[in-house]
N, C-alpha and C positions, 0 to 999 in steps of 0.2 A: 528528666533526674535522669544523668550521665554519670561518670567519671572525669573529674576534675582536676586534670596535675596541679603542684602548687608547687614553687620553692622557686629554684635558679639553676632552670636546666642548662642554662647556657655555662656556667661555670661546671657543673658536672661534668658535663661534657669533655670540657677543659679538664681537670682533673685524672678522668680516668684515661683522655689521651694524653698524657705524661706519665702510661704505665709504671702506677702505684706500688705496682708488687713488690717492689726490692722494701721499699719504704713501708710496708704494711708487713712485711716480714722481720723490719729489724726492727719495730714499735710491739708487734706479738713474743720478738723474742724479747724484748725487754720490758716486757707486761708478766712474761713467765718468768723469768730471771727477778723481779722484785715480788712475784707471789710467794715463789719459792726462798728469798730470804724471810721474810713476814712470817713463814710457817714455821720457821727452824726458831727464829726467836719468838714466837708465840708460843711455839711449842717447848721448847725450853724454861721461858717466862713461866708455866703452867704445872711443869714440874717441882720447882721452885717454891712457886705460891702454894701449888695441893690443890688447884680447883683449875686445873685445863680446860679451857674451854667454858669456864664458871664454876664445871662441875666436880662439887670438892669427890677427889679421894676415898675409899671406905681403911677406914680408922685401920691400924697394923693391928694384929693382937698382941696383947700385953707381951705374951712368951718373945716375942721377936724385937718388939722395943727393948726387951730387956740385954737382949742378946745381942742389937744392934748398938747398943745407948743411945739412940734416939726416933726419936713418933714418926718421924718421915717417911712417909714411903716413897721408894725407885730414891731414896739417895744416900747412897752410899761411901762412893769415893769419888765420884763426879762424872764415873765414867760413862754411864749411859747418858749423861745431859751431854757430854761434850760429843757422844757417838753419832747424831743429830744431825743431820745432810739432809746436803743435795744436789738431787745432779742434773745438768739443764741437758735431755738430748735431744734429738732436731727436733720436735713439732711436738714436746712437753717435756714436763719436772717429774724429776723424782723427790718428794720428800719420807723422811725416814730412817731406819736403819739399814746398812748394808751389809746385804750376807756376807763381803765377806772383811767385814771386820771382825772381830772375836773377841770374845773378854777373858780378863786374865786364865780361868778355866782353861781356854778354846771357843769356848761353846760362842755361835755364832750368837751377833747380837739380833739380828731382826729373826731369826728364834725366842731370845731370850724376851724379846719386845711384843712376842705373840700373844707369851703368855701372860705377859703384863696388861697388855691390850685385853685379851681375853678369859683370863683367868685357866685353870688348869685342876685339874684332879690328878693324880698322883698317887696310885697302890703304891705299898712297900713290900720290899719280899718280908717282912715283921706281920705284917698283916695289916698295920696301920694304912692312911690314905692320908697325904697331905693335901688337904686344897689353899690354892693361893686364888682371894676372889678379884678378880677385875677388878683393873686399875685404870682405864683408857685414860689415855696421853693421848692419842692421833687423835681419834676421830672428831673427838668433841672439839677439837679447836681447830680445824677442818671445815666441824661444820658452821661454827660460833664466826668464821672468816670467809665464807662463801660469796654474801654477798660484795663485799669490800672487794676481792678475788673481781671478781667479775667487776667491778668497776675500774679496777686499774686496766682491763683487758677494756671497755667501755670506753674511756679512756683512750689510751691507746691508740688504738683503730680510729677515735673520733682526730686526733691530731693526724695520724696520720695521709687523711683522707682530707684535710681543711687545710693541712700546708701545701 
């Protein structure tokens, strides 16, 4: 019992001789852009539906609902949703909230996003403590679409190598 090769090896030699590096790089970049756009859209959709990645948010406290006049978590002005973006870097993509984007109070949206994603306990000078429960809006979506993103890359690589 030995190892047996199968497949069209002559075709593989021809494809590799054509220096597919540029085609592969372009295919990977296009898949990266598609994946980033998909994630931004689905993160925004998840906030609007109040269940990013299919995981419902912890309900707001009644006092918060009364203060803001709505029971929708993470939605007041729409600034958070509109701040979710992507940036394509050389060999990767950033999806989320940029540190350079600031709220109307001058706070980095990345810091605000971290508090919303992971929650926070904030001691106040008057002895009270504010507890902000975690309402993850990034990671559940990324986990939900992991396989779809891998498929985007598989398809891109296959098409680049088989052209």
